[in-house]
C-alpha positions, 0 to 999 in steps of 0.5 A: 382185847379179849371176851371171856366165855363160859363155854359151859359148867367150870369151863371160861375161855379168853377169845379174840374180842368179836369185832363191835360197832353200831348197826343201827342209829341208835347203837352205840359200842361201849368200852367195858371197864369194869364187871361186879360178880354176881351169885347168877355169875357164879352160878352160871358157872357151877352149872348151879344158878336156878333161873333161866340161862344158856351156853356158851355165854358171855357173861356179866350184868353188872357193868360200867364202862365209857361210850366210844361210838356211836350212832347218829341217834345215839351221838349225846352218848359219845365218850360219857361214862354208862352203866346198863341194865340187866333185862334185855325187854321190849319196849311195845307188849303190854307189861311192858308199859307196867313195868318193863322188868316183866316184859313178855320177850325179855331176855337177861345180859349175861344169861340168856343173851351175851352180857359184858365180859368183853372189852368191847360190846354192841348196844341199844341206847335205851339200855343204858344210863349215862353217869351225871354224878362223875361215879368211880368205874367200881361204884358205877358197877354196883348200879343194878343191884342196887337200883334191883333192889330200890325196885322191889322197895320203893311198892312196899315203903310206906311199910318201912317207914319207922317199922323193925324191917327183916333181911333175910342173908347178907350177901350184896342184895341184903346190904343194898337192902339195909343201907337204902332202907336205913338211908333213903326207905326210913325203918326203924330198925334192921335186922339182917339174918345170915347163917354163915358164921364167915359171912357174918365176920366178913359184913360185920363192918358194913353195917349200919348203925341201925342194923343188926347182925346174928344168925337165923333159927335153926331151920329144924325149930322153924320146920317145926313151926305148927298151930296158928299160936305157935305161928303168932309166937314167931310173926314179929316182922311187919315187912321182910326182904328175902336175899339169901336166894335157898329155901330156907331162906325164904321158909325163916321170912315166911316164919318170922314175918308177922301176922299180914305182913309182907315179904319182898322176895328178892333171891331166885332160889333152885326148887325146893319144899316151901311151907305156903300153910304160912302163907295164908294162915298168917295172911301174907302178902309174898312179892316177888321181885326181880330187875332194876328198870326204872330205878337206875335213876334213882340208885344212882342218886343214892350211890353218889349221895352214899359212895363212899359206903357203897364203894366198900362192899367191893372187896376184892377186885383182879384183872381179866386174867384170874376171872376163872379163878374167881368165878371158882371160888369156893364157899369159904372164898366167896363168904370171905367176899362181899362183891368181886369186880373184873378189871377190864382195863387190864388185858388178859394176858396180864398177871393176877392180882391177887388180895382183897382190894381196899375201900377207895381204891377206886378214888385212887385210881379214878383219874386213870381208869374211868 
């Protein structure tokens, strides 16, 4: 058993597994089966992540596993398949009483404190969600980012219903957004804009019938939008969900949002030049949203109801031995994938498995992998 540790940008160390045991009555030990790579994991490895982080770090905040040891208060979880929060919230501050994703003492598993790129990990039971639906390990390891999107969309559910919603960015967050908008929030139609043509080819078969896919307008054309009438001509969508994590994507979202529209901002770009004039002149409401705490149960129910569709988002799966290669993927490789998972049930010393997985692989091996 090994731990995978990003020690500095571009460097992944394979270390002997740290001891894991419950250190209190509410703690458990989880044996991790899958880690789903997030854009923040790639950013951490490449040194380009735009949010708070530190090194060295055991990465991974999208994962699934099973409880193999438990303190006396947590024994009902023993043997259960689980996943968990990205946010390590305190539960005591004023913000936690309103939304634990905004905890005043928040830390982020796999970004500011050690995550789950380990075979065994000690964690407090309050950050865990047991699987009551019999999800495959690969599907359960996607609950976190579905919960993030569900948490962002829930407050704007009324605006989504029957509307033509714009999603900027066709990565995993954008795909989850269009699936949730179509199947849970009753959107009348969804337009997904993605600049990278290779990414558009990758995701074309993963979209709902109500979803249209295409490139965004040229950034120079949007930058030239000036004056009230020009702004009004571009104003199309009553609800926009920004998932690209780029400044260009954010400005595209602001430019194409309708007059008085709501823009939900999920991407976390590096600092750059935004268009505040569009927010003011068009009377936009901008909602930043981070984290999925509070929405895991709803996300897991949704995944259970739509598992075959969601499972197709996992396009590649590798053993732990291939972690460095997977994290080092360049733009072309990233564009050819949607979600990449590491299978920690294989030892880090084993030979890597090359090539994409097929949708449904987790269902075929569910009897042995969970």
